[in-house]
Steps between C-alpha positions, in 0.01 A plus 500: 500500500664829393473826694207623296297196579592507869389869522185431303420220752570739786248759372234240427535342843453831662151546358555868429394480150152480640383840616306346785833394663688833467622638830308784662700829493488714821620842593545579862287204586220617270398269222527652152220458263640329186395615158389227249704444184401237256632385162317225301757311303414490128447118474774354286367257231547151645613357165878530513802618692551857611689725271678836535177691470366322804814577684442872427160503655620282798780743572299813478206370704736345763671829538170669584394225733822479690520883538142533625553199736807672648304818535254324732211475255275194512634368169337235284646377165240248381640237251314310241515309179299535179355210301560741201233354273596553150861561566531164688303335222756614248785380711336166541419474123872537424568213750245287317655584164841388624340177611331454166158538650199730384290663764200488276504125506522478884174485695428836659477373862833309462678792352371723785635258756836478318534871499404527861765248597753682292402837655507386859849352460622828348337691774698318767825555311419871463426543869849369580650728237327796657641409839853476352471858365426621854120564474385566856135437425250335737473146374231419747266728281608363167218493237449328167261617228336156492434482874138421564433817696663713226287333231189567724573880504566495113153339450343755741649782286376345187151474648503853613613626162220297337233628746619855425460456126870518440543146380349384172539209269508613146607432143785741450826503313794382706867448460554137419829308527487223240794315666357476855134503389392766749378866492716771653438846645624813325796544739621154423569599138849603399507729208798527256556695189506276197542549121236337282365565150202746484294388205269710298205294391200567262158495657271576204524868437716555813850424598592395860828461676562201739773297652269210573395351165413164677211657693316635185283188497348646827437847367142617571527866383721778367532801732588870420517808712162694478705817429698351219348670192659240268264231601178675606319384194557139596399522863196273565535333160556137427782453242578205287855369542700216335684275746730195447201287604274673262261798484345644809318804637614706789361818675693831546448659845633815661667504842712759688751223591632486138817716443472667151879518496558131533550331149217622267269606797272195431543198730362143501300409811576154645324498831613142594876584481552860590400684811444830330295327235309324780410831645395640167270194464349556843403848385359392163339170589176602317688573179745220452506112524616316816868451561654200312798311645743387231796403720466214745646477858814335372576792264392328183267619229156325524237383260400859417839544327415243238810345327724670769341301792748348733786750408677683775490888490827559326454238228140599438591869478767427233273261298212740497720791391631293200150389399367860530787628278404239235141600516578876476362575841842608646761729338849390628631828379309692762583255784711665778737226599660709779177597694565520876226409748469364851422130537386349825642172627453299819722629769611150603548301179532774234224347281324754299163575646188443294207726599196272513140504612435246766166412663430507867809695604480665843573873516536761775362838416780741589333835415139454606358574835393213719142478617606551858749785448569832342827430329633260241795284582724727303377805666548355849868431413564842330342695786709318751818602327386859436402547869852374599361191681753313288843634405723373231875475537630631265225756443539497127313172489174680592491628147521153361241385735244769392580436136414123536192567709374749242516234223359214715270247331286230658716235643477143365543272806434166334784267417468175303755305693471233763743659748354767731180583706194379323232754423214413735235479223319205343590381147854646501833342542677837480718617782563861625771725355768464769510874537139492622599288806829667560332842457339419839821393670535789764147451653465128434820418686435719792143383533613138518808500706454570885200665663558875517756519229272670250397775745851542616706491176248611223557718307858370477799743506681438172455298186836440356521335158639540140391786281414244229180378688364839598207431271493117525469505874536831696218681322272196548583465860404873545177451322379184667647601846296818510188324355499225756625683820437870427878573559803509278699180561826682571629846559822499278580316180883460471596386138839350438665458156577189294864348550739554207859381451802733499439575125138612584355184330203340655596169681364181365617135487483494130753789469731323751526807708274397784638495857350248743485704830538182719784352295700812506427551876674170559824670375459853623243490775136607516572843636733571202214418263248705702721810501573481135133499427414815705801722532473784255202343326214763520134378497350463155840469331635177356816410699808362328655199686826321432715249680755782551248714682399204727865426565557854602238476767648173620817697553291747697366229722871384562583858583212513757629182663863607510410839648269336762775251586746779570259702704408198713851385533602813671178572685549443874180519700706470825634850459281692746662853474301793373587543134651839403372570143720705266361768259531245220314241706216742552494594142474130397212443736321803376556395141365148584170663618486698184550189278241303709246781445568510129474121461178500704345783295594302177343180633182693602483662152560161311839613387657167572752535216637814667489375852702188389769708332523750799562226755734320259713812448492594870599148619783442247651853448435676819479240771730221364758711309519809719354462858629144550839586347559808714376308809740210486779637711239638759347157560810279476771611738367813639591554861257791531194282597264804473605551151500129421147470644383791291639356173344158595161653575495688168590191303248268672229770473551547130517124437180452697312776319648389160380142539156622584500726182635217288275225634204558260740474206745247621317303771724192507842671530367750755319237724812278490711781636230622738507154664872560601442844656541506877159501670573835666514668166158383359137508615371173350604137434427546134584793271161404322323678792744766594370853556566709187 
């Protein structure tokens, strides 16, 4: 058992991770009333090992928790794990592929059990990894998104939303992943700029521009802008057109959504395969035929495509363009082969999303008022931020939040996968979008841990997470939290960045630049990894991490040990004479107070990156390089006992205060040294609960 494991065991045996067991602080015999401080851990996905991104949130949250615990606050860090719905399904699908198995050929119940076993094993591994990173959370309150009491609350929320008229089951266009056979919400779509041909095709007397030739078999109308004078004579008319499947008739309609500046200003309307076209159809249902799906759930053209049936999108598009050229319906000279546009793909597997109309999908109305309230879910969240009930760190993310909320659409919460919390309705096998259950995490956890926890710790103090899930998760927690409890779920949202390598490249296993935090901690120590992730890395910015940086903070840990060893080697508690402090001694002690105030202010203001650098520079360059060096002669062979006692007192005081300031950042190194301090120089048995 190494020193980190021994210290971790020491902490857990103390029971002080549990706020109910923290010692009562007293001043002059009077009991101090402790403030409550609570952080709900964003539940890591229980589908694999922890990565460097997890190490970032563990470090930042643990810094807050250790600092507030030392301050004397009743401090709760509530851990948990997420079944992670679709994301875990993707991970398990990859596992099945490697085994030569197909999930669509496995009975649903059997597959669910397999994934559950897989998840529970990973959950256990993940918990041990969190402990190794120094996470001082209360394991007695740990929650899992598939706990029965959590599911009960998720169902209660669904029932309330339904009763309030905010849940509906409808036929709407959704984002469909052909590979994983499920719908996805808007925020789960990754958009990338692509270059594709923009074709100009003949539609009777009109000419239209389109990228998606393959969807023309599902066209139900031609749309123009009502203000576009070029096409006013055609509005409301049915025109005769020639197609590669033969002659047809199609109606020309007018709609404000049409951009006169795109292509020729006339566009084909394919309601079954384009969200904008779907909305146009909804506005003109009395004028045009019903939507016609021409692409199946596997991304292949169906029977409506005639001879192209069974072809995948790319092949179908190429064949259709060739045949249209032969028939004189497409002029290749007019085709823009360098047309740039955004294409949506599944955020997990990269498969191009196919907009598709599905029956009986469950949606939440985001912008309509509930029957029992005055404000929509969107308005509840926006008002909370505008009133200052929730503050973003950095503040600039407020603008991003408002922008997203402004463009909010109804939320599709149905997923066509076996893994997840089943929607509690008859005649459906669908499960909830995982963000629906995790969006209730702050209140669902505190309502199901220990009696009184919700009243004591809700709203929670800080939600710390990555900026990339501001919309996936944070916004939904705010909306659902206020809707169910009447209160914002947290007071602050601290957003950290995404870890990059030294060349500012995003880390990934495929690129070969990923760093395993636990593996590298075996070489350099956990504290070195923690410091490298926080020192100098401001909130909301993407930190650059390299082995050299981690090695540098390993050297700092060595510096702390060596400096401490020297101070303790020459500290003699038996000297009882009154110390006689020099002008320099007093200056050093005064400077220590100044540094302590600055570090405290930084921690209170969420400037962890600055606090870490200040204490690092102070300990190395001021304390170790200057104060200790100039004190060596005074503590070694000094016959002036008053001067010797003064030098020893200054060194032990600075060491003691430095260990306290460093503890939130480097808990293992500081606790190890604290255990060697003479009892007369400290107030507690553990640095974990020392008074800040």
